[in-house]
One Martini backbone bead per residue (centre of mass of N, CA, C, O) as a GRO file, in nm:
protein
   70
    1MET     BB    1   0.099   0.034   0.018
    2ILE     BB    2   0.152   0.370  -0.005
    3LEU     BB    3   0.163   0.448   0.300
    4ASN     BB    4   0.403   0.266   0.369
    5GLU     BB    5   0.611   0.416   0.181
    6LEU     BB    6   0.592   0.701   0.327
    7GLY     BB    7   0.522   0.676   0.610
    8LYS     BB    8   0.536   0.906   0.814
    9LEU     BB    9   0.337   1.192   0.894
   10HIS     BB   10   0.428   1.527   0.910
   11SER     BB   11   0.401   1.811   1.063
   12VAL     BB   12   0.487   2.132   1.079
   13GLU     BB   13   0.532   2.134   1.384
   14GLU     BB   14   0.728   1.894   1.399
   15ILE     BB   15   0.947   2.009   1.211
   16SER     BB   16   1.001   2.266   1.363
   17ALA     BB   17   1.101   2.123   1.622
   18LEU     BB   18   1.318   1.933   1.500
   19LEU     BB   19   1.475   2.193   1.340
   20SER     BB   20   1.455   2.471   1.483
   21VAL     BB   21   1.203   2.625   1.344
   22GLU     BB   22   0.982   2.799   1.197
   23GLU     BB   23   0.685   2.741   1.048
   24GLN     BB   24   0.729   2.943   0.812
   25THR     BB   25   0.979   2.796   0.702
   26VAL     BB   26   0.837   2.539   0.618
   27TYR     BB   27   0.638   2.671   0.423
   28LYS     BB   28   0.856   2.789   0.239
   29TRP     BB   29   0.985   2.522   0.149
   30VAL     BB   30   0.728   2.422   0.013
   31ARG     BB   31   0.679   2.655  -0.186
   32GLU     BB   32   0.983   2.617  -0.314
   33GLY     BB   33   1.032   2.285  -0.323
   34LYS     BB   34   1.232   2.169  -0.094
   35LEU     BB   35   0.962   2.050   0.042
   36LYS     BB   36   0.764   1.779   0.036
   37ALA     BB   37   0.399   1.777   0.026
   38LEU     BB   38   0.086   1.707   0.156
   39LYS     BB   39  -0.254   1.772   0.079
   40LEU     BB   40  -0.509   1.793   0.323
   41ALA     BB   41  -0.819   1.903   0.331
   42GLY     BB   42  -0.689   2.163   0.156
   43THR     BB   43  -0.468   2.268   0.417
   44THR     BB   44  -0.321   2.022   0.511
   45LEU     BB   45   0.008   1.941   0.602
   46ARG     BB   46   0.226   1.667   0.492
   47VAL     BB   47   0.532   1.491   0.568
   48PRO     BB   48   0.712   1.254   0.458
   49ASP     BB   49   0.969   1.076   0.568
   50THR     BB   50   1.122   1.058   0.296
   51GLU     BB   51   1.132   1.372   0.247
   52LEU     BB   52   1.275   1.453   0.508
   53GLU     BB   53   1.531   1.291   0.461
   54LYS     BB   54   1.615   1.427   0.197
   55PHE     BB   55   1.634   1.713   0.307
   56ILE     BB   56   1.851   1.660   0.522
   57LEU     BB   57   2.068   1.536   0.339
   58GLN     BB   58   2.095   1.779   0.154
   59ALA     BB   59   2.182   1.980   0.372
   60LEU     BB   60   2.436   1.824   0.457
   61TYR     BB   61   2.577   1.822   0.186
   62TYR     BB   62   2.596   2.127   0.143
   63ASN     BB   63   2.751   2.188   0.407
   64SER     BB   64   3.002   2.001   0.338
   65LYS     BB   65   3.058   2.191   0.065
   66GLY     BB   66   3.016   2.506   0.151
   67VAL     BB   67   2.719   2.558   0.127
   68LYS     BB   68   2.451   2.708   0.168
   69SER     BB   69   2.191   2.671   0.345
   70LEU     BB   70   1.850   2.595   0.325
   0.00000   0.00000   0.00000
C-alpha cells in the first residue's frame, strides 16, 4: 500500500520543532519546492518521512560542501 511506502506523515509543527525553525520557515520550504508535502483536506500539510529524510540529507550534503544551507 502506498501509505506504507510514505512512512510516517509529519505535521508542520513537528518538523518545526524537530529542526528548530519557525513554522513559517517550513511553509516557505514547501512553497519553494525544497520540501515536498502532501495537502490533505484542502489546507492541512503533511510531509512524508521519506521526503523529510531527503531534505535533511540534502541540507547536510550542501553544508559539507561549503554551500549555504537550505
